[in-house]
C-alpha positions as CSV (number, residue, x, y, z in Angstrom):
1,M,-9.6,-34.5,-37.3
2,T,-7.8,-37.6,-39.1
3,L,-7.0,-40.3,-36.3
4,K,-3.6,-41.9,-36.7
5,T,-3.6,-45.5,-37.7
6,A,-1.4,-48.0,-36.1
7,L,-0.7,-51.5,-37.0
8,V,0.7,-53.9,-34.2
9,T,1.9,-57.3,-34.6
10,G,1.7,-59.7,-31.6
11,I,-1.0,-57.7,-30.2
12,T,-2.4,-60.4,-28.3
13,G,0.6,-60.7,-26.1
14,Q,1.6,-58.8,-23.0
15,D,3.2,-56.0,-24.6
16,G,0.5,-55.7,-27.5
17,S,-2.5,-55.5,-25.1
18,Y,-0.8,-52.8,-23.0
19,L,0.4,-50.8,-26.3
20,A,-3.1,-51.2,-27.8
21,E,-4.6,-49.5,-24.7
22,L,-2.2,-47.1,-24.9
23,L,-2.8,-46.1,-28.5
24,L,-6.6,-46.2,-28.3
25,K,-6.5,-43.7,-25.2
26,K,-4.5,-41.5,-27.7
27,D,-7.4,-41.9,-30.1
28,Y,-5.4,-44.3,-32.6
29,V,-7.4,-46.5,-35.1
30,V,-5.4,-49.7,-34.0
31,H,-5.2,-52.6,-36.4
32,G,-3.6,-55.9,-34.9
33,I,-2.3,-58.8,-36.6
34,V,-3.3,-62.5,-35.1
35,R,-2.5,-66.1,-36.1
36,R,-5.1,-68.2,-37.4
37,A,-5.8,-71.0,-34.6
38,S,-8.8,-73.4,-33.8
39,T,-9.4,-71.3,-30.7
40,F,-9.1,-67.7,-29.9
41,N,-6.2,-66.3,-27.6
42,T,-7.5,-62.9,-27.4
43,H,-8.2,-62.8,-23.6
44,R,-5.7,-59.9,-22.9
45,I,-7.5,-57.6,-25.4
46,D,-11.0,-58.7,-25.2
47,H,-12.1,-55.8,-22.6
48,L,-11.0,-53.5,-25.7
49,Y,-12.9,-55.3,-28.5
50,H,-16.0,-53.9,-29.8
51,D,-18.3,-55.0,-32.9
52,P,-16.2,-53.5,-35.9
53,H,-19.6,-52.6,-37.4
54,E,-20.2,-50.0,-34.9
55,P,-19.7,-46.8,-36.0
56,D,-17.0,-45.8,-33.2
57,A,-15.2,-49.0,-33.4
58,R,-11.4,-48.4,-33.5
59,L,-9.7,-51.7,-32.7
60,F,-9.5,-54.5,-35.8
61,L,-8.1,-57.8,-35.9
62,H,-6.8,-59.5,-39.1
63,Y,-5.3,-63.0,-39.4
64,G,-1.7,-63.1,-40.5
65,D,1.5,-64.8,-39.9
66,L,5.1,-63.5,-39.9
67,T,6.2,-66.4,-42.1
68,D,4.0,-65.1,-44.9
69,G,5.5,-62.1,-46.6
70,T,2.7,-62.0,-49.2
71,R,-0.1,-61.7,-46.7
72,I,2.0,-58.9,-44.5
73,A,2.2,-56.7,-47.5
74,A,-1.5,-57.2,-48.5
75,L,-2.2,-56.1,-45.0
76,L,0.1,-53.1,-45.1
77,E,-1.5,-52.2,-48.6
78,Q,-5.1,-52.7,-46.9
79,V,-4.5,-50.7,-43.6
80,Q,-2.0,-47.8,-44.5
81,P,-0.6,-47.5,-41.1
82,D,1.0,-44.2,-39.8
83,E,3.0,-46.6,-37.3
84,V,3.7,-50.3,-37.3
85,Y,4.9,-51.8,-33.9
86,H,6.6,-55.0,-34.7
87,L,6.0,-57.1,-31.3
88,A,5.5,-60.4,-32.4
89,A,8.1,-63.4,-32.1
90,Q,8.9,-66.6,-30.7
91,S,9.9,-65.0,-27.3
92,H,10.6,-67.7,-24.8
93,V,14.6,-68.0,-24.3
94,R,14.6,-71.6,-23.3
95,V,12.0,-72.6,-25.8
96,S,14.3,-71.2,-28.4
97,F,17.0,-73.9,-27.9
98,D,14.4,-76.5,-28.6
99,E,12.9,-74.9,-31.6
100,P,16.1,-72.8,-33.0
101,E,14.8,-72.9,-36.6
102,F,11.1,-71.7,-35.8
103,T,12.7,-69.1,-33.5
104,G,15.1,-67.7,-36.4
105,D,12.1,-67.9,-39.0
106,T,9.6,-65.9,-36.9
107,T,11.7,-63.6,-34.8
108,G,14.6,-63.1,-37.2
109,L,13.2,-63.5,-40.7
110,G,9.6,-62.3,-39.7
111,T,11.3,-58.9,-39.2
112,I,12.7,-58.5,-42.6
113,R,9.8,-59.9,-44.3
114,L,7.8,-57.0,-42.7
115,L,10.5,-54.4,-43.2
116,E,10.8,-55.4,-47.1
117,A,7.1,-55.4,-47.4
118,I,7.0,-51.6,-46.2
119,R,9.5,-50.9,-48.4
120,A,8.3,-52.7,-51.5
121,T,4.9,-51.4,-51.2
122,G,6.2,-47.6,-50.8
123,L,4.5,-47.2,-47.7
124,S,5.4,-44.0,-45.6
125,C,5.3,-44.9,-42.0
126,R,7.5,-45.2,-38.7
127,F,8.6,-48.8,-37.8
128,Y,9.2,-50.0,-34.2
129,Q,11.3,-53.3,-33.7
130,A,11.1,-54.9,-30.4
131,S,14.7,-55.7,-29.8
132,S,15.7,-57.4,-26.4
133,S,18.4,-57.4,-23.8
134,E,19.0,-60.9,-24.5
135,M,21.2,-59.5,-27.3
136,F,23.7,-58.4,-25.0
137,G,23.9,-62.2,-23.6
138,A,27.5,-62.5,-22.1
139,T,28.6,-59.0,-22.3
140,P,29.2,-57.5,-18.9
141,P,26.6,-55.0,-17.5
142,P,25.6,-52.3,-17.3
143,Q,24.6,-52.4,-21.0
144,N,23.5,-49.3,-23.0
145,E,23.1,-48.3,-26.8
146,S,26.9,-48.6,-27.7
147,T,27.6,-52.2,-25.7
148,P,28.6,-55.0,-28.1
149,F,26.2,-57.8,-28.9
150,H,27.1,-61.5,-27.4
151,P,24.2,-63.5,-27.7
152,R,23.8,-66.6,-25.4
153,S,20.6,-68.2,-26.9
154,P,19.1,-68.9,-30.5
155,Y,16.4,-66.2,-29.5
156,G,19.0,-63.5,-28.8
157,A,20.9,-64.2,-31.9
158,A,17.5,-63.8,-34.0
159,K,16.9,-60.5,-32.0
160,V,20.4,-59.5,-33.2
161,Y,19.7,-60.1,-36.7
162,A,16.4,-58.1,-36.6
163,Y,18.2,-55.4,-34.9
164,W,20.8,-55.1,-37.7
165,V,18.3,-55.1,-40.4
166,T,16.1,-52.4,-38.9
167,R,19.3,-50.5,-38.7
168,N,20.1,-51.6,-42.2
169,Y,16.9,-50.7,-43.9
170,R,16.9,-47.1,-42.1
171,E,20.3,-46.5,-43.4
172,A,20.1,-47.9,-46.7
173,Y,16.3,-47.0,-47.9
174,G,15.8,-44.2,-45.4
175,L,13.0,-45.7,-43.4
176,Y,12.1,-44.2,-40.1
177,A,13.0,-47.4,-38.3
178,V,13.8,-48.0,-34.6
179,N,15.0,-50.3,-32.3
180,G,13.5,-50.6,-28.6
181,I,16.2,-52.6,-26.7
182,L,13.8,-53.5,-23.7
183,F,15.3,-55.0,-20.9
184,N,12.9,-57.8,-19.1
185,H,9.5,-56.2,-18.5
186,E,6.9,-57.9,-16.6
187,S,3.1,-57.6,-15.6
188,P,0.1,-59.8,-14.5
189,R,-0.3,-60.3,-18.3
190,R,2.9,-62.2,-18.8
191,G,2.6,-65.9,-19.9
192,P,2.5,-68.3,-17.3
193,T,5.7,-70.1,-18.6
194,F,8.0,-67.1,-17.6
195,V,9.6,-67.3,-14.6
196,T,8.3,-63.8,-13.0
197,R,4.4,-65.1,-13.6
198,K,5.3,-68.5,-12.8
199,V,6.6,-67.7,-9.4
200,A,3.8,-65.1,-8.6
201,M,1.4,-67.7,-9.4
202,A,2.9,-70.1,-7.5
203,A,3.2,-67.9,-4.3
204,A,-0.5,-67.1,-4.5
205,Q,-1.7,-70.7,-5.4
206,I,0.7,-72.1,-2.3
207,K,-0.8,-69.6,0.2
208,A,-4.6,-70.7,-0.9
209,G,-3.3,-74.3,-0.2
210,L,-3.8,-75.3,-4.0
211,Q,0.0,-76.1,-4.6
212,E,2.7,-77.2,-2.5
213,V,5.7,-76.6,-4.2
214,I,7.2,-74.9,-7.6
215,H,10.1,-76.4,-9.5
216,L,12.9,-74.0,-11.1
217,G,16.1,-73.6,-12.4
218,N,18.9,-71.1,-12.0
219,L,18.1,-68.7,-9.2
220,D,21.6,-67.0,-9.6
221,A,20.6,-65.6,-12.8
222,R,20.3,-61.5,-12.4
223,R,18.0,-59.5,-14.4
224,D,16.9,-55.8,-14.8
225,W,12.9,-56.0,-14.2
226,G,10.4,-53.3,-15.0
227,Y,6.5,-53.0,-15.4
228,A,5.6,-53.8,-19.1
229,A,2.8,-51.1,-18.7
230,E,5.4,-48.7,-18.5
231,Y,7.8,-49.7,-21.2
232,V,5.0,-49.3,-24.0
233,E,5.1,-45.8,-23.3
234,A,8.6,-45.6,-24.5
235,M,7.6,-47.4,-27.7
236,W,5.3,-44.8,-28.6
237,L,7.8,-42.2,-27.6
238,M,10.3,-43.6,-30.1
239,L,8.2,-42.8,-33.1
240,Q,7.1,-39.5,-32.0
241,Q,10.8,-38.1,-32.6
242,D,11.9,-35.9,-35.5
243,K,14.6,-38.7,-36.1
244,P,14.6,-42.2,-35.8
245,D,17.3,-43.7,-33.2
246,D,18.0,-46.7,-30.9
247,Y,17.3,-46.7,-27.4
248,V,17.7,-48.9,-24.4
249,I,14.9,-49.2,-22.1
250,A,15.5,-50.2,-18.4
251,T,15.1,-49.5,-14.6
252,G,18.9,-49.8,-14.2
253,A,18.7,-52.3,-11.0
254,S,19.6,-55.8,-10.8
255,H,18.0,-58.4,-9.1
256,S,18.4,-62.1,-8.9
257,V,15.6,-64.9,-9.6
258,R,16.1,-65.7,-6.0
259,D,15.4,-61.9,-5.0
260,F,12.3,-61.8,-7.1
261,V,11.2,-65.4,-5.5
262,D,11.8,-64.1,-2.1
263,Q,9.8,-60.9,-2.6
264,C,6.8,-62.8,-4.1
265,F,6.8,-65.7,-1.1
266,S,7.4,-62.7,1.6
267,H,4.6,-60.7,0.3
268,V,2.1,-63.4,1.3
269,G,4.0,-64.5,4.4
270,L,5.9,-67.4,3.2
271,D,9.5,-68.7,3.2
272,W,10.3,-69.7,-0.3
273,R,12.9,-72.3,0.7
274,D,10.1,-74.4,2.0
275,H,8.4,-74.5,-1.4
276,V,11.2,-74.2,-4.1
277,R,12.9,-77.1,-5.7
278,F,15.7,-77.2,-8.2
279,D,14.9,-78.9,-11.7
280,E,17.8,-79.1,-14.4
281,R,15.3,-79.3,-17.0
282,Y,14.7,-75.2,-16.8
283,L,18.6,-74.7,-17.1
284,R,19.6,-73.3,-20.4
285,P,22.6,-74.8,-22.5
286,S,24.2,-71.4,-22.1
287,E,23.2,-68.9,-19.4
288,V,23.2,-65.2,-19.6
289,D,24.4,-64.0,-16.1
290,D,23.5,-60.6,-15.7
291,L,21.4,-57.9,-17.7
292,V,21.4,-54.6,-16.1
293,G,20.4,-51.5,-18.7
294,D,21.5,-47.8,-18.9
295,A,18.4,-45.9,-19.9
296,A,20.1,-42.7,-19.6
297,K,19.6,-41.9,-23.3
298,A,15.8,-42.5,-23.0
299,E,15.4,-40.5,-20.3
300,R,17.4,-37.6,-21.9
301,V,15.8,-37.8,-25.3
302,L,12.7,-39.1,-25.0
303,G,11.8,-38.3,-21.1
304,W,11.0,-41.7,-20.0
305,R,11.9,-43.0,-16.7
306,P,10.5,-46.0,-14.9
307,R,8.6,-45.9,-12.0
308,V,7.6,-49.2,-10.9
309,R,10.8,-51.2,-9.8
310,A,11.4,-55.0,-9.1
311,P,10.1,-55.3,-5.6
312,E,7.0,-53.2,-6.3
313,L,6.4,-55.4,-9.3
314,A,6.6,-58.5,-7.5
315,R,3.9,-57.5,-4.9
316,L,1.6,-56.1,-7.6
317,M,1.9,-59.5,-10.0
318,V,1.3,-61.5,-6.8
319,D,-1.7,-59.4,-5.6
320,A,-3.2,-59.8,-9.3
321,E,-2.9,-63.5,-9.1
322,L,-4.8,-63.5,-5.4
323,T,-7.6,-61.3,-6.8
324,A,-7.9,-63.9,-9.7
325,L,-8.0,-66.9,-7.2
326,S,-10.5,-64.8,-5.0
327,H,-12.9,-64.4,-8.1
328,T,-12.7,-68.1,-9.2
329,R,-13.6,-69.2,-5.7
330,A,-16.3,-66.7,-5.5
331,T,-17.6,-68.0,-8.8
332,A,-17.4,-71.6,-7.8
333,V,-19.6,-71.1,-4.6
334,G,-22.4,-69.5,-6.8
335,A,-21.6,-65.7,-6.4
336,P,-22.7,-64.0,-9.4
337,A,-19.9,-64.4,-12.1
338,A,-18.7,-61.5,-14.9
339,S,-20.8,-61.7,-18.1
340,P,-19.2,-63.8,-20.5
341,V,-17.1,-62.1,-23.3
342,L,-19.0,-62.7,-26.8
343,E,-16.6,-63.7,-29.2
344,L,-17.4,-61.9,-32.7
345,A,-15.8,-62.8,-36.0
346,R,-12.8,-60.8,-36.7
347,P,-12.4,-59.1,-39.9
């Protein structure tokens, strides 16, 4: 049996790691693109990686960058993927105000470099673009596939550009290209500078007596938070349909940052008001007040629906932080540590 081949940009990120797990379970051969750096940032996928010389190896990593269209085209020619999942981006909304040009180059132009490489090489594949609820910005909720975009950050604006070029290449060149408009999705693998992970880490650290306070910005912003491990299932489902289309993926429930903070701290028996301090440095120049997705189309067409909601997600993330702390303490007092992961040269 010939196995399907997938190429994943952003494979070392939260979504990329969960997607790689899913695809490997479905017997894909998975190729991931990673940026060259002096140190490896592969901890989210090290448990999946095996020596590429082994006969049963199905995960391969390649150096590449979204700012280098020539390299992207060369990788497509080499890998010949059946499916391309484009997840890589400068994805931190607050940082996009500080680095707007870099955000536009990677998050926006990086998408068209990839699409143009697919078109120019004549590759027959299916393409997934990781679009974002930040594209809706100031548009009142609930938001669905027909809701007008009104981005409120350089990141949101770059994602709008990437969304429309994906639509354009589908309509102009007949590419099988879809947009997954994913609302906020979190997990224990979320980067520590994102508010949900930052809060979950702080709740566990404060409970353990390792930290006293956490500094946050706007507690009134409301988001539709889901579980990243479930959202990658929707990505895969989108590329299994007969015709390409665009889909909103969300839980349909709205929670404030304050709600999420309360859920995390309550889970460890703490009153968040004793430990949270306001810091205006975390405010955005223009804020997105409320994002709530309507994923009725995804449920109707893809058969996808969320299972984990924000309160359960908060508990799940805090428990993961508590477990990590207990492992760290056990190692510190001389308990046997887990075997180190051997870093092997990537092809």
